[in-house]
Structures are given as structure tokens and as C-alpha cells.
C-alpha positions in Angstrom: 108.0 140.0 63.0 108.2 136.4 64.1 112.0 136.5 64.2 111.9 139.7 66.3 109.5 138.0 68.8 111.8 135.0 69.0 114.8 137.3 69.6 112.9 139.2 72.3 111.9 136.0 74.0 115.4 134.7 74.0 116.7 137.9 75.5 114.1 137.8 78.2 114.9 134.2 78.9 118.6 135.1 79.1 117.9 137.9 81.6 116.0 135.5 83.8 118.8 132.9 83.7 120.8 132.6 86.9 123.9 132.2 84.8 123.4 135.6 83.1 121.7 137.2 86.1 123.2 135.7 89.3 122.0 138.4 91.7 118.4 137.8 90.6 117.6 141.5 89.8 114.4 141.3 87.7 111.2 143.2 87.1 107.9 142.0 88.6 106.8 140.3 85.4 110.2 138.6 85.1 109.8 137.3 88.6 106.3 135.9 87.7 107.7 134.3 84.6 110.5 132.7 86.7 108.0 131.5 89.3 105.9 130.0 86.5 108.9 128.2 85.1 110.0 126.8 88.5 106.5 125.6 89.4 106.2 124.0 86.0 109.4 122.1 86.4 108.5 121.0 89.9 105.1 119.7 88.8 106.8 118.0 85.8 109.1 116.2 88.3 106.2 115.1 90.5 104.3 113.9 87.4 107.2 111.8 86.2 107.6 110.4 89.7 103.9 109.6 89.8 104.2 107.6 86.6 107.2 105.7 88.1 105.3 105.1 91.3 102.2 103.9 89.4 104.3 101.4 87.4 106.3 100.3 90.5 103.0 99.5 92.4 102.6 96.3 90.4 106.1 95.7 89.0 109.3 94.7 90.6 113.0 95.1 89.9 114.9 92.4 91.9 115.9 92.6 94.7 113.5 95.6 95.3 109.9 94.4 96.0 106.9 96.0 94.5 105.4 99.0 96.1 102.1 97.1 96.7 104.1 94.5 98.7 105.7 97.2 100.8 102.4 98.8 101.6 100.7 95.4 102.3 103.5 94.2 104.6 102.1 95.9 107.8 98.6 94.6 106.9 100.0 91.1 106.4 101.6 91.2 109.9 98.1 90.9 111.5 97.6 87.4 112.9 95.7 85.3 110.4 93.1 84.3 113.0 92.0 88.0 113.1 91.6 88.3 109.3 88.6 87.4 107.3 89.0 83.8 106.1 89.7 83.5 102.4 91.1 87.1 102.0 94.7 85.8 102.0 96.1 89.2 103.1 94.3 91.1 100.3 92.5 94.4 100.5 88.9 94.7 99.5 87.7 96.8 96.6 84.2 98.3 96.9 84.0 100.1 93.6 85.3 99.3 90.1 87.8 102.2 90.0 88.9 102.1 93.7 92.0 100.1 92.9 93.1 102.4 90.1 92.5 105.5 92.3 94.4 104.1 95.2 97.3 103.1 92.9 97.3 106.7 91.4 97.2 108.2 94.9 100.1 106.2 96.1 102.0 106.9 92.8 101.7 110.6 93.3 102.8 110.4 96.9 105.8 108.3 96.0 106.6 110.5 93.1 106.7 113.6 95.3 109.2 111.8 97.6 111.4 110.3 94.9 111.6 113.5 92.9 111.9 115.8 95.9 115.5 116.8 95.0 114.1 118.1 91.7 111.3 120.3 93.0 113.4 121.3 96.0 116.1 122.4 93.7 113.8 124.6 91.7 112.3 126.0 94.8 115.8 126.7 96.1 116.8 128.3 92.8 113.9 130.7 93.0 114.5 131.8 96.6 118.3 131.8 96.8 119.1 135.0 94.8 117.4 137.1 97.5 119.4 135.6 100.4 122.8 136.6 101.8 125.6 134.1 102.0 125.0 133.5 105.7 121.3 133.0 105.1 122.0 130.6 102.3 124.2 128.5 104.6 121.5 128.5 107.3 118.8 127.6 104.7 120.9 124.6 103.4 121.2 123.3 106.9 117.5 123.8 107.6 116.3 122.1 104.4 118.8 119.1 104.9 117.7 118.6 108.5 114.0 118.9 107.6 114.4 116.1 105.0 116.3 113.8 107.4 113.8 114.4 110.2 110.8 113.8 107.9 112.2 110.6 106.5 113.1 109.4 110.0 109.5 110.0 111.3 108.0 108.2 108.3 110.3 105.2 108.7 109.4 105.0 112.4 105.7 105.2 111.6 106.1 102.4 109.0 107.6 100.2 111.8 104.8 101.1 114.2 101.9 100.4 111.8 102.0 96.5 112.2 101.7 96.8 116.0 99.0 99.4 115.8 96.9 97.3 113.4 97.3 94.3 115.5 96.1 96.1 118.6 93.2 97.7 116.8 92.2 94.3 115.2 92.4 92.4 118.5 89.7 94.6 120.1 86.5 92.6 120.2 88.1 89.9 118.1 85.5 87.4 119.2 82.7 89.3 117.5 84.5 90.8 114.5 87.0 89.9 111.8 89.3 92.3 110.0 88.8 92.9 106.2 90.0 96.4 105.4 89.2 98.2 102.1 92.0 99.5 100.0 90.9 103.1 100.3 90.6 103.1 104.1 93.9 101.2 104.7 96.0 103.3 102.3 94.6 106.5 103.7 95.3 105.3 107.3 98.9 104.3 106.3 99.7 107.5 104.4 98.1 109.7 107.1 100.3 108.0 109.8 103.4 108.4 107.7 102.7 112.1 107.1 101.8 112.9 110.7 105.0 111.3 112.1 107.1 113.0 109.4 105.7 116.4 110.0 105.7 116.0 113.8 109.4 115.2 113.7 110.0 118.7 112.4 109.3 120.0 116.0 113.0 120.3 117.1 113.8 122.2 113.9 111.0 124.7 114.6 112.1 125.2 118.2 115.7 125.7 117.2 114.7 128.2 114.5 112.6 130.2 116.9 115.4 130.2 119.4 117.8 131.3 116.7 115.8 134.4 115.9 115.3 135.2 119.6 111.6 134.3 120.0 112.1 131.3 122.2 115.1 131.7 124.5 116.3 128.9 126.7 115.0 130.4 129.9 111.4 130.3 128.5 111.8 126.8 127.3 113.1 125.7 130.6 110.1 127.3 132.4 107.6 125.9 129.9 109.1 122.4 129.6 106.5 120.5 131.6 103.6 122.3 130.0 105.0 121.7 126.5 105.6 118.0 127.2 102.0 117.6 128.4 100.9 119.4 125.2 102.9 116.9 123.1 101.2 114.0 124.7 97.8 115.6 124.1 98.8 116.3 120.5 99.9 112.6 120.0 96.5 111.4 121.4 94.6 113.6 118.9 96.8 113.5 115.8 97.2 109.7 115.4 94.5 108.5 113.0 94.1 105.0 114.6 93.7 106.3 118.2 95.6 103.2 119.3 97.9 103.4 122.4 100.9 102.0 120.5 101.2 104.8 117.9 100.2 107.4 120.6 102.9 106.4 123.0 105.6 106.1 120.3 104.8 109.5 118.8 104.6 111.2 122.2 107.8 109.6 123.4 109.7 110.5 120.2 108.5 114.1 120.3 109.5 114.4 123.9 113.1 113.2 123.2 113.3 115.5 120.1 112.0 118.5 122.1 114.6 117.8 124.9 117.3 117.7 122.2 116.1 121.0 120.8 116.1 122.5 124.4 119.7 121.5 124.9 120.7 122.9 121.5 118.9 126.2 122.4 120.8 126.3 125.7 124.2 126.0 123.9 123.0 128.6 121.3 122.0 131.1 124.0 125.3 130.6 125.9 127.3 131.3 122.7 125.1 134.3 121.9 125.6 135.7 125.4 129.4 135.2 125.1 129.4 137.0 121.8 127.2 139.9 123.0 129.1 140.5 126.3 129.5 144.2 125.7 126.0 144.9 124.4 123.6 146.8 126.5 126.3 148.9 128.3 125.7 152.6 128.7 128.3 155.2 127.6 129.6 155.8 131.1 129.6 152.2 132.2 132.9 150.3 132.4 133.5 147.5 130.0 133.7 144.0 131.4 137.5 143.8 131.2 139.7 142.1 133.8 142.0 144.7 135.3 143.5 142.4 138.0 147.2 142.2 137.4 148.6 138.7 137.0 151.9 137.8 138.8 154.8 137.4 136.5 156.1 133.8 136.3 159.6 133.3 137.5 162.1 132.3 134.9 163.6 128.8 135.4 167.2 128.7 136.6 168.4 126.8 133.5 167.2 129.5 131.2 168.9 132.2 133.4 172.2 130.4 133.2 171.9 130.0 129.5 171.2 133.7 129.0 174.1 134.7 131.2 176.4 132.4 129.3 175.3 133.9 126.0 175.9 137.5 127.3 179.4 136.7 128.6 180.2 135.0 125.3 179.1 138.1 123.4 
């Protein structure tokens, strides 16, 4: 009985394999088993990455600095006269396990980023059998562009954090000194990185909606001013520090990215209109063909002489 169960499990696993079943035809239960397997592998990748991030927080592999040094670099950029004397660019710990929990939180976030190819691959492997070849190509471009835009937004946020912290710390500097706790600082930093990264997906969303016909270029052109105003309002509300530096940088970046998306939509609609030139015509309506005759070009005299010579020779 045990051998029969093992054989049955192997056969089911073989049927769920993409190598044996490339078109993804499965029953509902097999789809659920496949989903469980893909989620398990994705969570395993994040867990491995979390362990690596947890160890990397306090260890270094030259020339790569520790993760703690990278996270503290924006905080250390604050002028020393604004910091609490004696802290020496160190974060405060208010509870015994605060440092451990912060280190674990950062490790999970870094693990999700480092092992994103692994869990994205399993997500892609679960979705791709139900897509056509054209949709697979579009999905690859979409996922690749999304990753690049998110990383670009996070890097920009990391460069903005020192200036934002300096501005926030300089307010009422005569009455206050800065001594941030580890939990509040890491939460502020991660929130800014995530907000910038997700916000940078805006052009991808606009282009995708334009691709499916929901947002044509003419609407974007009419709504441009209102959308740009909305982007500035979003930047003022979304930034966690509410400082003018991060607000202006986020709003300016989103405006440039939105304008880029508008121009891509314009080119896409122009190409779509050219491809669909005959669509929408009734049965008795003439097709948009050019019936105007073109004048025949005169043959050069040298070619006429050569032709006459060839005929005489023949």
C-alpha cells in the first residue's frame, strides 16, 4: 500500500511538472497543489534571504560594508552639532529586544529583494502556462521594467534621505537635539524607500492602461494639468517625513515619469491608428486607398541608347 501511494504521488507530481505538462492543463486540485508548491518555494527563498540579511547586518565581506553601516550612513550625514552629544552616530534602543527585531525586520526586507529572482521565477512559472506567446513577451517586458523602476526609485530615496533628515533636524535646532530610536529611524527609511519605489511604477501603469485602450493619448493630454497637480498632492501626503526636500524630489520625478508615459502613449496610439486604418468602415464605404495616378518617370537617355544597341545587336 505504501509503495502504491508513493507511485501515485510520483505520477501526480509528474503531471504537475512543466516539463511533462508544458501547456499547464490540470485539474483544480492539481492547480492548488502547484500553487502550494510555488508559494512554499517563494517563502523558502525569502527565508534564506532573511537569514543572509540578518547575518550581513553585523558582518562584512570586504569591500562590501555591513548592512548596518549602509543604513546608518544617511543618519550619520546629519551635522554633529544637531545630534545628541555622546551618541556618536548611534541609534537608541528603548527595549531589550528592539535591536533584534529591527535587525530581523531589515533582514526580511533585504532577503525579499536579494532573492526576488527566485520568488518571481516561481510566480512566473505558475502564471505563464495560461498566457499566449504575445502575452508572455509583454509580461516579461512589464516585470523587467517594474523591477528597474522600483530599484531606481529606492536608490533615489536613499540619496534623498540625508538631506531630508538634515532639514527635519535643523527645525528648532536651538531647543532640540536629534537622537532617533532604531525602530523609528528604520521604519522611516524603509517607508521612504518603498514609497519611492512603488511611486516609480506610475509610467508603467499609464502605459499599460493605454495599451488596453482605457487611457488614450487624447484623454491624457486633456487631463495632464490635473494629473500633475494630483501628483504634487500625492507627494505631499505620501512622504513619511513631510519635509520639503523629499516632497519636491518625489513630485518632480513623478512628473517627469508621467510625461515620459504620455509620450509613449502618443506613439502607441499613432501606431495603433495606422494599423487600424480600415477599421470602422461600413460595407458601402470606400476604403482609404489612394486612387490618384502617378506620372511615369521618364527613362534616362543613356538607358534608352543602351537598350536600342542591345536590340540592334540581337
